[in-house]
N, C-alpha and C positions, 0 to 999 in steps of 0.2 A: 469576360464571359460572353458568349454569343447568345443571341435570342434563340437560336436553334437548340442549344444545350438546355436553356431554361425551359423551353417548351417540352423537350423530351423528359426532363426530370418531373415536370408536372403530370405528364402522361403516366409515369411509373407510380408515383405516390399520391397523386391528387393535389389539387390547388391548396387544400387546407393543410397539407403536410409539408409545405415548402415555404421558406421565409427568406426575404431579402431586406427585411425591416432593419434599419440601422441600429436601433436600440437593442433589438433582440440579438443581432450579430455581435454587438459589444459584449452581451452576457455570455456568449459562447467563445469569447476570445481569451478566457482565463479559467483556471480551476480554483481551488480553495486557497492557493498561495498568492500573496500579493507580489507584484513584479515591479521593480524599480523602473521608472519611466525611461531612463537612458538604455536599459537592457531591452525593453520592449521595442525600442526603435530599430533594433537589429533584426527584428522579425516582422512578418505581416500576419499578425495573430487574428485579425478579424476575418472571418470566412466570407466568401462570396455568396454562399448559399448555406442555409441550415435546412437539412432534409430529414424527415421523420418517417422512416419506413415502418411498416406494421407486420412484415413477414420476412422470412429469410429469402424468399424468392425476390422480393422487392430490393433487398440489400444487394443480391447478386446482379440484378439489372442495373442498379446505380453504379456498382463497381465496374461492370463491363462498359458502361457509358464513360466513366472516368478514364478508363484505359483508352478508349477511342479518341477522346479529346485531350489526353495527357494532362488531366486535372488531378491535383492531389486530393485525397479523400482521407478524413480523420475520423475514426470511430470514437464514440463518446457514450459513456453510461451516465452515471450521476456526477462524474467529475469530482469525486471525494479524495482523489489522489493529489498530491501537491507538487509533482515534478514536471508538469507541463506536457505530459504524454497525450492529453486529450485536447490540445489546442493546436491550431495550425502554425506553421512557421513561414509559409509562403501563400497564405490564403487557401482558396479551393472550397471543398465541400466538407462541412462537418455533418457527420451521420449520427443523429441522435437516436440511440437504440432503446430508449426507455419505453417505446411503444410495443416492443416485443415482451409483453408482461404476462403471458399465459403460463399457468401451471397445469401440466398434463397428468397422465395416469401415474399412480403408484402401484408398481407391480414387482413382486419378488424382491422387495427391498431396494428398488431403484425408482426414483421419481424423475419424470421428464419435465424440464423447465426451460423456458426461453431466456435468452441472455439478458433481457431487460428487467427480469424479475428482481425485486428488492429482497434482500435476505430476510428482513423482518417478516415480509409477507409469506415467505416459504416456511419460516419457523411457526407462524400462526397456523398455516395449513396443516402442519404436523401435530399440533396440539391435540391431545386426546387420542392419539394413535399409539401403537406400540413402537413407532420408529422415531428417531431423532437425527439431526444432522451430526456428522462426525466432527465437523469444524465449520467455522464461519468467521468473518472479519470483525474487527473492533468497530468498524463503521457500518454494522449490519442494519442500523435504522434507516440508512439511505442508500448504501452502495448496492450495486447490482451483481448478479451471479457472473455475467460475462466479464464485467470489469475486474472482478477478483481473479478470474481465470487468467486474464491478460496480464495482471500486475503482481503476481506473487503467490497468493494462496496459503499464507501462514497466518494463523490467528488463534482464536479461542478453539480449543479442542485438538489443535495440531500436536500438542505435547503427547497426548494419548493415542490419537488416531492418525497422525501424520498429516501431510499437506493436502490441500484441496486436489492437487493433481493426482495424488494416490487414491483419491476417493471418487473418481469419475469412471464410469463404465464405457461411455462413448460420448462423442461430441459431433454435432453437425456444424461445419464451419463454411465460410465463404473465403476462398483463397484470393490472393491479390489480382488474379485474372478474371474473377467473377465466377469461377467454378464452385459449385456446391459439393462438398465432400463429407461423408459420414465416416468418422474414424473411431475404431474401437481401441480400448486401452491396450489390448494385446497385439495390435497390429505393428509389424516391424517395417512396413512400407513408409517411406518418407513422403510427406512430413508426418512424424509420429505425434501423439498427443503430448508427450513430454517435451518435444521440441517446440510445440506451439504454446504450451502453458508458460506464462511469464515472458512471452515475447513482446509484450507491451503494445499490442495492436499494430506491429510492423509486419507480421507474417500471415495473419488471418483475422477475420472478424468472426467471433463466436456467435452462433445463431441459436442453437439448442444444445442442451447438455443433459446427459443421463447421470444424475447424482446418486451415488451409492449411499444408503443410509445405514445406521447401526441400530440394533434393538435397544430400546430404552432400558436403563438399568433399574434394578429393584428400588434403589434409593438414591437420592442426591443429597450431599451434605456440604454446604459452603463452609469455608473456614476463614478466619482472619486473626492476625496477631500484630501487636504494636511494638516498635523498637525506638529507642531514643537515639540510635545511631544507624544510619543507612547501611554502612558497610557490615555491621553485625547482622542486619536483616538479610543482606545478600548471602552472607556465609550460611545462615540458617536455611535459606531457600535452597542453596546448592546441596546442603546436607539432606534436606527433605527429598529432593529430587533423586538423590542416590539410593533412597530407601523405599520410595513410593512412586506411583505414577498417577498424579492428578490429571483430571480432564483439562484443567487450566491452573497455572501458577503465575502470579504477578507480584512484582515489587514496585512500589511507587512512594515517592516522597509524601509525607504528611504535611510538610510546610516547605516554603521556598528556602533555598540556601541563599542568604542575603549577600549581595555583592560586597558590602563593606565589612563583613565579618572576618576575623583572623582565620588563617588557613586551617587551623586545627579544629575549628568548629564544624560540626556536621548537623544537617537537618535530621529530624526523625523520619521514620518510614513505616509503612505497613506492608505486610505480606497477606495476600488473599487469594482465594481460588475456590475450586470445587472438586470434590471426589464424587464419582458416580460409579455404579455397578452393583454387584451382588452385596447384600447386606453385610455379610461377614467380612468381605474384602474392604468395604468402606469403613467398617468399625475398626478393623485393624490399622488401616491407614490413619484414622483420626487419633488413635492411641499413639502411634509413632509421631504424629504432628505435635501432640501435647508434650511429649517427652522432649522433642527437639527444641520447642519454644522455651520450655523451662530451663533446659541446659544452656540455651543461648542468651538468656537474660531478657527474653521478650515477655509480653503479656498477652495471653490468649483472650480474644474478644468473645462475647457471647453469641449465641446463634442468631439473635435478631440483628445484631450489628453485622455479622457475616452475611446474612441474607440481604440486608440493605446495600452493602458494598457490591455484592454480586449483581443485584438488580440495577445498580448504577454503573455497570461496567462499560456501557456504550457511550460514555461521555468523557473520553480522555482529554479533550481540548476545552473542557469547561473553564480552565484557568484563564482563558482569554478575557474573562470579565475583569481581570486585574490589569490588563494592558491591551492596547489596540492590536498588537501583532505578536505572534509567537514564531520563533525560528526554531527549526529542528532538523535533524537528518536521521532517518531510521537506518540503523546499521545492524547487520547480523553478525553476532560475535560468539566465539567459544565461551562457555560459561566460566572457565577458569581465568578469563581476562576481564570479567565484569568489574571487579573492584578497581583495577587500574584504570579502566575506561571512565568510571564514575569520578575518580579523583581528577582525571584529566579534564572532564567536562566542567567540574567545579573550578579548576584552575583557569580555564578559558573564561568562565563567567566572572571571576574576580578581576582578571586582567581587563576585561571589557567593562567592568562595573555594571553588569546586568544580573538580575536575579535568575536563578536556575531551578527548575523543577525537573522531575525525573520519573520515567516509567520504564519498566523492564518486563517483557512478556517471554516466558520460557516456551519455546516452540518445538523442542526435541530434547532427548536426554542429554545432549551436549552443546546445544546452541540456544541463544536467546536473541530476540529483537529488542534493542534499546533505543529509546528516543528521548534524550534530554531536551527540555523545553526552555528556551531562552526568551525572556520577556523583553520586548523592544517596541519601537514605534516607527512604522513605515513612513510617517510624515516628516521625520527628521533625517538630516544627513547622516547621523550616526548609524542609521539602519544599514547603510551600505557597508560600513565597517563590521557591523554585527553579522552580516551575511557570511563573513569569512569563517565563522565557526562551522558551517555546514561542510566546507572542504576539509577543515582540520579534523573533524570527527571521522570523516570517511578515510582520510589519510591514516589516522590512528588505527582504525579498524583493519585496513589492508595490511598495515605493518604487523598486526598481531593476529593474523590468520582469519580475519573476518572480511566483510564486504559491505557495500551499500545494499540496502534491501531493495532499492529500485533505482532506475536510471532516467527514463523518460527523456526530456529535453535537458534539464538543468544538471543532471548527474551523468549524462552520457559520456562526458570527457573522462570519467573514472573507470569505465568498463575495461579498457585495455589493461590497466594495472590490477584491477580487482579480479577479473575473470578472463584472462587472455584466451584460454581455450574456447570458452563460450562465445567470446567476441568473434573468433574465426568461424565458428559454426554458424552464428547468426548472419555473418557476412555471406557465407556460402549459400545458406538457405534463402537469403534475400535475393541474391542474384538468380537463383534457380526458380523461385516462386513469383518474384515480382520484377520481371524484366524491364517494365516501364517505370519502376520506382514511383508508383502512385499511392501506395498504401502507407500512410503515416510517415512520410519521408522526413529526414532530418532529426530523427529521434534515436535514442538507445545506442545504436551502433556508432552513429556519427552525428554530432550537432551541426546543423546547417543553418546559415542565416539567409535573410531575404536577398543578400548580395551574392549568394552562391558559394560562399566559402565557410569553412568551419574554423573556430578559434583553436590554434595549436595549443597543446597542453602546456608547453614551457611558458608561452606568453600568458596563458590563463593563470598558471601558478605564480608567475612574477607579479601579475596585476593583483591577485589576492593577497600576496605577501606585502605588497606596497600598501594596500588598504589596512592590513593588520598593523603595520608600523605606524600608520596615521591615527591609531586608536586614541592616542593621548590628546589629540586636538579635536576629536570628533564627538566629544561627550556633550 
């Protein structure tokens, strides 16, 4: 990096908002997922600069500068995603967007928010009003609005009110050339909002978003039920979904499936969620819930237990207290494949001799996001073998009409098989919008290493299968 570039960056954001401190740069070289050291050597994940803009205009200036000097630029929110989408692969500039944290006016059911606003802050802003968020992520305590726009937008509330992309009226974005553009939801001009949402920071940087709200219902009624068999819980949840429309519906294990148990043993599970809306509608839904639970051999929990579970919903990874590391792979699946997927995840756990936990969130009438949690230890060699489950879970999902929920760096190799049409569109838009390939290169569409080449899928598959075969000696 040149002294000239350094001086120009300081002119844009100020001395206090730029860092070249070694310790700080290391903190920006990873997200929440641990990275095996040999894999990290394939990339230059430590940025040259950490830059903290405080306005969309400053973002645009930095992006224009990155184009001029052909320097990679990586947008980053709270980095609560675990797929490497917010870390560099060839150094460059990490753009920390958490300084864009202002919540603007609420007008006609639309609230203006900057991309660095944490979801929990937005929820608190709406408390006591007639409005509520139609959907929000499971990581709402720390994740940002712009980060969720970039990485998926399915979470709590999506089951009833659809994805985040469907609940945005407009967005002001910075394109890879540094152009600021305000795009409305009904605009057909490329790039459209639907093209930019879920593009994982490769096509734009979200600056401001107009979030559509929904009127708060008359009542909210959390619910919970207990099952001694997980598969029975899934069957009951699928049946409930066919007859009602909860705001949220979740199935999760109430205990680990122990690696040493015989194959026919299942862990117990709970089903929980929330109905909200008109009083009569919620009452009717709760009656249906009680009947289904009784017919399915479950036990309905009381209101206090249901409320406690609902209030605790933002802690899906609290099981990390039982092990140093958790491996998972979020996959989007048709709901009629969930039972088979769970059996498959259990089989993987038994073969690896690692304990397995489970959570399933229903995000539409016919789809759910599932993330089995495999307990492991990144400090041991066996961790490398255990990483193979991520690929195997995605392969299973693709084979059964599903896909990886996200790609980033680590899952980018799956995009061509998972969503071939989307891959072609992303490649076309990348060429059109980012001619210098400066915005988050080496992610999503194509995994690139510091040496300038990507790992061919056949070689990747062969390597992962080799590790799987080694599982017997890696315990």
